[in-house]
N, C-alpha and C positions, 0 to 999 in steps of 0.2 A: 663496227662487228659488234653484237650482244654478247654480254659475259655468261657463262653457262654456270658457272661455280665461283663464287665469293665468300671468303671468309674474312670476317671483319671482328679482330680484336678477339677470337675465340681462346678462352681460356677452359681446362679441363683437369678435374682433379678428382681423386677418389677419397671417400670417407675412410680414416685411419690409415692414408698412405702420404708420406711426408714429401712436400714438394709439387709443382705442377707438370702435370703430364704434356699439355700445351700451356704455353707461357705467352698470351696474348698474340696468338699466331693469326697472319692476315695475308692472303694472298688472293689474284684473281687469276682464272682460265677462261678464256673467249670459247665461244661456239667453233667446232673445226680443231681445236688446237689438240696436240699430243703432248701432254706435260707428264714429267716424271718427278717421283719425292724420293730423292735419296737420302741415305745418313747413317750413324752408327745404329746397331740393336738398343731399342730402349730410347729413341729420339720422338716417339710420338707417330710415326708414318702410318701405321694399320690404326691406330685411334684415330686420325684424321679420316681415313678412309671409312671407318664404321661411323663415324658422325656424320659424314655426307652422305652415309647410306641409310641415314635414320635409324641404325641399329644401336644408337646409344644416344645421350643428349648433350649439349655442352653446358658447363657450368654458368659460364655467362659469355656475352659475345653473340654473334649472329651469323648462321651459314644461310647463304641464299642461292638457290639452285634454279637458274632460270627465272631470274629475278622475284622468286617468292621464296619468302623465310620459312625454313623448316619449321620453326616454332609455332606459326600459324596454321600450318598444313593439319588437316584431321584425319584424312584417309591415307594414312602410310603405308597401309598393305597395297592402296592401288599405286601409289608413289613407288613403291619398292617394284613393283610389277610393271609399270607403265615407263617411267622416267629414269630408272637406274638398274644397268645389270653390274652383278658382281662376281668377280671371281677371285675366290677365297683362297689364301696362302694354302690352308689344307683341304682345298678342293670341298669339303662338305657334300659330296654325292650321297643321295640315299641309297644305301647298300643291298636292299631289298627291290631295288629296279634295276632294269638291265640299263646299258647307255643310251639307247634310244628313248628310255621312259623320263631318263634323267634329263635330257636336254627339254622333253615336250611339255613334263608337267610343270614349269614356270609359265606355260601358255596358258594353261588353263584359267578360265575367269576372263579370259581377252575376248577379242571378236571374232578369232579362227574357229571353223568347225573342226571337228577331229581328223576327217581326211586332210584338212589343210596344214592340221597342227603336226600330224606325221609325216606329211613333205617335206614340210619345213624343218624338222627336227634329223631326218635324213641328208636334207641338202646341206645342212651345218655339219653334220659327222663327215660327210664327203669334202667338206671346205678343211677340215683338220684332221683329212688323213684318216679317217675311222670307220670308213664303212662295213669294215670285216669284224668290226668289234661292238656293231649296233646291239646286238642280243647278248652280249656279254656284262657281267655285273661285275662293278666296281673291286669287290675283294679279289677277283681273277685277271684284275688288269695291271698293269705297271704304275708306277707313280707319274711318267710322263703323260700316258694314257689317261689318267684320271685328270691330270690337268687339262689335257684337250677337251674332254668333255666339258670342265668346267668353263673354257672359255667358250665353246659351243652353247652352252645353256645362257652364259652372259648375254649373247648376242642374239638369242632366240626371239626376243619381242621386239629387235631391232631399236633400241631404248636411247633417247638423247644422250644419256651419259653412260659410260662404261669405266668402273673402279677396277683396279686390277691389283691385287695384292700377291707381288713376286710369279707373274704370270709365265715365265720363262725359266724360272730356277732350275728345274727338273728337266729341261730341254736339250737335246743336242742341236747343234749350229742349223742344221737343216728345217728342224721342226719348229726351233725359235725364229726362223726368219720367216717360216709360214705364219707363225702365230702374229708375229711382229707386223705382217703385210697385211693380215685381215684386220688389225686395230687401225691402221694408217688408212685402210679401206674404208673403214668406219668413220674416220674422221673426214675423209674425201667427200662423202655422202651427207657432212653435213654433223655428222656426232661428234662427242668430243670424249677423249681417254685420259685418266689420271690414273696412272699406275706407279706402285710402290717397289722400286726395285733397286739392287746391289748391281744388276747385270749390265754391263756395257755396252752390250748387242742393244738393249733396249733406250740406254740412255743417249748412246750415239744415233739412235733413230727418233729421238724426242725432238719436239719444235721448243721446249722450256724445260731445264731440270732445275727444282728447286732443291738445296740441300738444307736439310731439317736439322738442327743440333740441340738437344736439350728444350724441345718443345717451340723452337724459334726457326726462324729463316734465317739460317747463316750467309747464304750465297745464292743467286740466281744466274742461270745463264741461259741464254736465248737463241733460238735458231741453231740449235744443235745438229739438226740436220745439213747435210753437206750437198 
C-alpha cells in the first residue's frame, strides 16, 4: 500500500514566538486510512493540517503527499483544488453565497460543466441532510448546518486527501454518525482522511490515532475501529 501523507522530521516555528510549534514531527498515513490527530490545545494539530494543505510552509523537514514533496510543487492552487479537501474548524464559508453555491464554488476551474457542478453540489447537500437549506446563506444557518456544508464542500472534488479540523465538534450524535460514515466511505473508495479531533465518536471510528503533545507524537494507537 502506498503512503498518502508523510511527515519527515517537520519543524515549524514562528518569528518572535518562543519554542517550536512542531518539534521534529514524523508520521505516515497510508492510502485508504482514516487517521485522527488528538492532543491538548496548542499541541500543533491545526498547524499540521495547514501545512499538509499547503496553507503554510514548514521551517524545516519535508511533507510528501502521494509521494511528492510539497516544497517542489509549483501549482499549489491546483493541488488544493484537486488533491486535498479541507474542513476548517470555523467552516470558512462565504457569507454572500448560499449553501449550494458554497459547495459548488470549489469545483470552478475543474472538469465539470456548470450543470454537473450544480448536480454534484445538490448530491452532497443531500448526503449531509441539507436539501432544504440549499438556498439559505451561512449567517442564517446553525453552526451544525454550516459544519455539514463545510464537509460537503471538502468532498466536492472527490479529492484523494481530506483534512478535517474538528469536523464533528458541533454535531449531535445522529449527524456526527452521518459525517463519520461519509468520511469512512471516502476511505473505502481509496481516499485518505486525516482529522483533528477531541471527539471520541471520531477517534473510535479511526484506523489510527496519533496523540500530539508539544509538537511531537506522544503515542500511536492502530486499528481503533472494532
